[in-house]
N, C-alpha and C positions, 0 to 999 in steps of 0.2 A: 695358083702355085706353076713355078717355072720347072720345066722338065729340067731333070737331072743327066747329063751324061757320064757315061764311063766309056774309059780307053780300056779297049780290051787287045789284046796282042793278036794278031790276024791267024786264022784257024783255028782257036779256044770260041768254045761253045758256052755261052753263057744261059745258066738256068735262073728261073724267076727264084727267090729268094722261099718260095715254099715249097718248091721242090728238093727233095734231097736224094741222091742214089744211094741202094742199099749198101753198095760195096765201100762207101765213104762212112759207114757206122761202123763204131767201132764194132770189134767181134763180140767182148764180153759187155756188156752194161751194168754196171751193178742196181740190185734193184733192194730197197727195201722189203719188200716181200719176200726173198731169198730167205728159208730157213737156216739156221746153223744150228749145229751142237758142239757141245764139251765131252771131249774123249779125258777120261784119265787112266793113266796107263799103271801097271804094275812098277815097282820097286823093290828092293832089296832092305830100305830102312824103315820106313813106316810098319808099325804095329797095325793088323786088321781092324783092330779096334778102335784107334785113332784115325783111322780113313772113315770109317763107320762115322764116327762121332763127327767129323768133319763134314761128311756128306748133310747129316741133319742139322749143326750148327751154321755153316756157311750155306749150302744151297735151301735149308728147310725140308728136307724129306722128313718123313716118317720112317720111327726105328725101321720097321718092317724094310722099306723100300731100300734105306742107306744099307741095310744088312747083304740083302739080295744085291744089291750094287758094289758093293765090297768083295761081297764073293765071286762076281763076275771078273772083276778085275783082277783078283786072285787067281781063279781058275782058267782064265779066258787071256789074262794078259793086258786087257782093257774092258773100259765099259762107256757107253753114254750115260751122262749123268745131269745132263742138262742140255736142253734147247731153247732156240729163242731166235730175237733178233741179231745180228753183227755185235751190237753195243751190249746188249747183254752178254753175251758170250764171252764177250772181252773183258768184262766185269767180274763174271765168273771166273773164268782162267785165271784173270790177274788175283783176285780172292784166294783161290785153291793154291797158287805158287805161293801167296805171304802163309800158306799153312802149310807148308812144304811138300805139296802134291804135284806130280807129274802131268800137267793138264796142257791139253791142246784142243784149238777149236778149229773145226774142218764145217764146208758148205754139206747139208743134210745130204742124204741120202747116196751116201759115198761108202 
């Protein structure tokens, strides 16, 4: 096999393909392992009983958990109602929006 020749500008350092400098890597690399969470925010429109029903129907929470999360939304202004992969949280947010709730998602641990 013939050697490949590469033309490089004078003064330019050439690294083998296997070497990558750390400062050339993106500062934040998306990882499928990063957990995400869905936050539901309080609003002046939806009844508390409706919010608890949506938590049960859409997210599959048991009645007691749904009530506890609804009270947290009501009293504290927000509650983390679901967590998982980014794709799962995006789907949960979309389904909550379709039911009229104000939901956002963020990386877990914030």
